[in-house]
N, C-alpha and C positions, 0 to 999 in steps of 0.2 A: 504494500500500500504506500502510495506517495501522497504527500500533502498537496492540496490544490494550489497553494500559494506559499511562497517564502516570505513571511511577514517582515523579515529583516532585509530582504532584497528590495523592498519598496521604500523609497525615501520617506514618504508620509507615514506608513505603518511602522517602519523602523523607529522613527522619532517617537511616535505615540507609545509603542511597546517599551522603549527604553525608559520612559517616564513611569509606566506602570510597574516595571521591574524595580526601578529605584524606590517607588513607594512601598513595594513588597519588602525590600531590604530594610526600610525604616521600621516596618511593623515587626520584622524578625527581632529587632533590638528593643521592642517595647516590653512592658512588664506583664503582658499577657503570656501565661506560661507556654513554652515551646510545644509541649505535648498537646495542649489545647489547640494551639494554632494548627498543628498537623491534623488533628481530629476534625476540625472545622473544614479544612481544605479537602479532606477525604470525603466528608459527608456531602458537601456541596457538589463535589465532582461526581459522586455516585448519583445524586439527584439529576444532575445535568448530563449524565452519560459521557463524561469526558475521560476517555481511556488514557490519554496522554498525562493528564494531571493525576489520575489514580495511580498510574505506574510510578510517577515521580514521588508523590507524597507518601504512598505506602512504603516505598523503598527508603526514602529519607527517614521516615519515622522508625522503621525497623533498624536502620543503621544508627539511629540515635538511642536505641535501646528499647523501643516500644515492643511489647509482646505480640506475638502472632495472634494470641487469643483476643486481645483487645482490637487489633486491626481487623480481624475476621468478624467481629461483632458490631462494627460501627454502623452498618446498615440496619441493625436490629437493636440499637442502643436503648430503646425504651424497655425492652425485655431483658437486657443484659445487666448483670450485677457488677461488672468490672469497671464501671465508670463512676467517678466521684459526682456528688451533687452539683458541683460547679461545672464540671464537664458536661453533664446532662443539660444544665441550663444553657450553656453555650451551644450545644447541639440543637436544642429546641429553637433558639433564636436563629441559628443557621438555617434550619429547615424552613421556618416561616419567612425568613428574609430571602431565601432562594426561591421559594414557591409563591412569589408575589401574585402571579396570575391565577394561581389556584385558590388563594385565600384572600378574598377581598378585605382590605383593611391592613394587610401586611402583618407585622409582628404585633401580637396581642399585648395588652397592658399586663396581663398575668405573666406571660413569658418574659417580658421586659423586667417586671418587678422581681421575678425569680432570679434573673441574671444579675440584677443590681444587688441582690443579697450576697453574691459571691465575688463580684468584681467592682473595683472602684471606677471612678469616672474615666480615668486614663485608659484603663483596661477595657471598659465598655466602648470607648472611642476606637481603640485598636480592634476590638471585636467587630464593630460595625464596618470599619474600613477594610478589615480582612475579608469579611463576607462579600462586600462589594467587589474587592479585587479578585478573589477567586472566581466569582461569577463572571467577571470580565475575561479572565484567563480561560475559563471553561468555554465561554461562548466563542472566543476567537479560535480556540483549538478545535471545537466541534464544527464550526462553520468551514474551516479550512481543512478539516479531516486530518489533523496531525496524527501520525501513526504512534502506537504505544507498544512498549515491550523492551525497548533497547536502552532505556534510561539507566545510568549508573549513579548511585547515591553521591550527592554533592557535585554532580556534573556541571551545574550552572552556578555554583556558589564559589 
């Protein structure tokens, strides 16, 4: 499978994606826990069907020490006992923030209040930004049909 478009081969797209990547690097340095960041990226990527991002973020999470059990249960996080209450709150906001077209009104007040119990304002800002960014990455990769499977942990870091 070949990608439909080389996003870095286009002057316009290349400039845009460099800014999105730079924003993602800023978020990596935020106080939102790294494990939570990867779980958020994985869940949004599952919802959006982005194989490229799933390949990247599951491998990066595993390389950072995340257990296979937790990675295998991200899609069923509601029924899984392996996630903290804080991670569950972040995953709920991720789902609601990713499925905007499916849930009129976006993120519910209840989901937001639950997340606010576990994260301070800076972490919530990072969470919202991260959800927006991973959705942008997912959409770009799905639209251009970026192939998955060959990513090596840390390849772009």
